C-alpha positions as CSV (number, residue, x, y, z in Angstrom):
1,M,-4.6,-20.1,-2.3
2,I,-7.3,-17.9,-1.0
3,E,-10.2,-19.3,0.9
4,K,-13.6,-18.5,0.2
5,K,-14.8,-16.5,3.4
6,Q,-11.4,-14.4,2.0
7,L,-12.8,-13.6,-0.9
8,F,-15.2,-11.3,0.8
9,I,-12.3,-9.3,2.0
10,I,-10.7,-8.2,-1.8
11,P,-13.3,-5.8,-2.6
12,V,-13.6,-4.5,1.3
13,L,-10.0,-4.3,1.3
14,A,-10.2,-2.4,-2.7
15,L,-12.6,0.1,-1.5
16,F,-10.6,0.9,1.5
17,I,-7.6,1.4,-0.3
18,A,-9.7,3.8,-2.4
19,L,-11.2,5.7,0.3
20,G,-7.3,6.3,1.7
21,A,-6.7,7.8,-1.6
22,Q,-9.0,10.6,-1.3
23,V,-7.5,12.0,2.1
24,T,-4.6,13.7,0.7
25,V,-2.1,15.7,1.6
26,D,-0.7,17.9,-2.2
27,M,2.8,18.1,-1.9
28,G,3.1,19.3,-5.5
29,I,3.9,16.3,-8.1
30,V,3.7,13.4,-5.8
31,P,0.8,13.6,-3.0
32,I,0.7,11.7,0.7
33,V,-2.4,10.1,0.9
34,L,-3.4,7.4,3.3
35,T,-3.7,4.7,0.7
36,T,-0.4,2.7,1.7
37,V,-2.2,2.7,5.3
38,F,-4.9,0.1,4.1
39,I,-2.1,-1.7,1.4
40,Y,0.3,-2.4,4.2
41,L,-2.3,-3.3,6.9
42,G,-4.0,-5.5,4.1
43,G,-0.7,-7.4,3.6
44,L,0.3,-7.8,7.0
45,L,-3.4,-8.8,8.2
46,F,-4.7,-11.2,4.9
47,G,-1.5,-12.0,3.5
48,S,0.2,-11.8,0.0
49,K,-2.5,-13.0,-2.2
50,V,-5.2,-11.0,-1.1
51,A,-3.3,-7.5,-0.8
52,L,-2.1,-8.7,-4.2
53,V,-5.3,-9.1,-5.6
54,A,-7.4,-6.2,-3.7
55,T,-4.5,-3.9,-4.7
56,S,-4.3,-4.8,-8.3
57,I,-8.3,-4.8,-8.3
58,Y,-8.1,-0.8,-7.0
59,V,-5.2,0.3,-9.6
60,L,-7.5,-1.2,-12.5
61,A,-10.4,0.3,-11.6
62,G,-8.8,3.6,-11.4
63,A,-6.8,2.8,-14.9
64,L,-10.2,1.8,-16.0
65,G,-11.7,5.7,-15.4
66,L,-13.2,4.9,-12.1
67,P,-12.4,8.1,-9.9
68,V,-10.3,5.9,-7.4
69,Y,-6.6,7.6,-7.4
70,A,-5.6,10.4,-5.2
71,G,-7.9,13.2,-5.0
72,G,-10.4,11.5,-7.3
73,T,-8.2,11.0,-10.8
74,S,-8.6,8.5,-12.7
75,G,-7.5,7.0,-16.1
76,I,-4.9,4.6,-17.7
77,G,-2.9,8.1,-18.5
78,R,-2.0,8.3,-14.6
79,L,-0.4,4.8,-14.7
80,F,2.0,6.1,-17.6
81,G,2.2,9.8,-15.6
82,P,4.5,11.0,-12.9
83,T,3.3,8.7,-10.1
84,G,2.7,5.7,-12.4
85,G,5.7,4.1,-10.4
86,Y,4.2,4.5,-7.4
87,L,0.5,2.9,-8.5
88,F,2.8,-0.1,-10.0
89,G,4.4,-0.1,-6.6
90,F,1.8,-0.5,-4.5
91,M,1.1,-3.8,-5.8
92,M,4.5,-5.0,-5.4
93,A,4.3,-3.7,-2.0
94,A,1.7,-5.4,-0.8
95,F,2.9,-8.2,-1.7
96,V,5.7,-7.8,-0.5
97,A,4.1,-7.0,3.3
98,G,2.0,-10.0,3.1
99,F,4.5,-12.4,1.7
100,I,7.3,-11.6,4.6
101,S,4.5,-11.2,7.4
102,E,2.8,-14.8,6.4
103,K,6.3,-16.4,7.3
104,G,5.9,-16.0,11.4
105,N,3.5,-14.0,13.5
106,S,6.0,-11.5,15.0
107,A,6.7,-7.9,15.5
108,Q,10.0,-7.9,14.2
109,R,8.9,-9.7,11.0
110,D,5.9,-7.1,10.7
111,A,8.2,-4.3,11.3
112,V,10.6,-6.2,8.5
113,A,7.5,-6.6,5.9
114,L,6.5,-2.9,6.4
115,L,9.7,-2.0,6.0
116,S,10.9,-3.7,3.1
117,A,7.5,-2.5,1.5
118,A,8.1,0.9,1.9
119,L,11.3,1.0,0.5
120,L,10.0,-0.9,-2.6
121,L,7.1,1.2,-2.8
122,H,9.4,4.4,-2.6
123,F,11.9,3.3,-5.0
124,S,9.7,2.5,-7.4
125,G,8.0,5.5,-7.3
126,L,11.2,7.8,-7.2
127,F,12.7,5.2,-9.7
128,W,9.7,6.1,-12.7
129,L,9.5,9.6,-11.7
130,Y,13.3,10.0,-12.3
131,F,12.9,8.4,-16.0
132,Y,9.4,10.3,-16.5
133,S,11.0,13.8,-15.5
134,Q,14.3,14.8,-14.0
135,E,12.9,17.9,-13.2
136,A,9.9,16.7,-11.6
137,W,12.0,13.9,-10.0
138,R,14.3,16.8,-8.3
139,Q,11.2,18.8,-7.0
140,T,9.9,16.0,-5.5
141,I,13.5,15.0,-3.3
142,A,14.0,18.5,-2.7
143,T,10.8,17.6,0.0
144,Y,11.2,14.3,0.4
145,W,12.0,14.6,4.2
146,I,8.4,15.3,4.4
147,F,7.3,11.7,2.8
148,V,9.8,10.2,5.0
149,T,8.8,11.3,8.3
150,A,5.1,10.8,7.4
151,E,6.0,7.3,6.2
152,S,8.0,6.7,9.3
153,V,4.9,7.9,11.5
154,R,2.7,5.8,9.5
155,L,4.4,3.0,9.5
156,S,4.9,3.1,13.3
157,L,1.0,3.1,14.1
158,I,0.5,0.6,11.4
159,L,2.4,-1.9,12.7
160,I,0.8,-1.4,16.4
161,T,-2.7,-1.7,14.7
162,A,-1.9,-4.8,13.2
163,R,-0.3,-6.2,16.2
164,I,-3.5,-5.3,18.2
165,I,-5.6,-6.9,15.6
166,K,-3.7,-10.0,14.9
167,K,-4.0,-10.5,18.7
168,R,-7.4,-10.2,18.8
169,W,-8.5,-11.9,15.5
170,S,-5.6,-14.8,15.4
171,Q,-8.0,-17.6,16.0
172,S,-10.8,-16.2,13.5
173,G,-9.6,-17.2,10.1
174,W,-10.0,-14.2,8.5
175,I,-6.4,-13.1,8.8
176,G,-3.8,-14.8,6.6
177,F,-2.1,-16.5,9.9
178,Q,-3.0,-19.0,12.4
179,G,-2.3,-17.8,16.2
180,D,1.3,-16.8,17.9
C-alpha cells in the first residue's frame, strides 16, 4: 500500500522522469535518455508501487499530448511507434526494480534489481522494435554496443547513488524500506 507521505513522491518522481527525457543523445531511432535514471532510482528508493504509478503517469501524460517524451515529443502514436516498447517497458522496469529491491536492503539485491529491470526494458524495447520494423531493428542493433556501454555506466552510478541515499534516509519513512 502507498502511504500518505509517499503520495507527494509520485508526482515529483513523474516530473523527474519527464525532465530526464529531455536530456537525450540522438542515436537515430532510439535515443539515449536520462529517463531510466529516475525510473530505476524510483524503484530502488520508493518501491514497486510508487515507481510504477509515477512511471505510468509519465507515460499517460505523454500519450495525452504533454511534451514529456524524449526531446519534447508526445502523443498516443508514440506508444505504437518504434520506441513504444521502451515506453511500455519503462513501467515494467520501474515495478521490477522496486519489487526486487523491496525484498531486502543490500547492494547485491539492488544490483540484481537494476540488472533485471534494465534487461526487461531493453528486451521489451528491442522486441517491439523488431516487430515494428525489422530494418529499424537492424539499424538499432548495429549501434547497440553504445547503449550497453552507456547503460553499464549509468547502472553503476545509480547503484552507488541509491546506496548512499538509502543509508542516509533509511529511518525517514520516505523510502520504500526500513533500515539495513
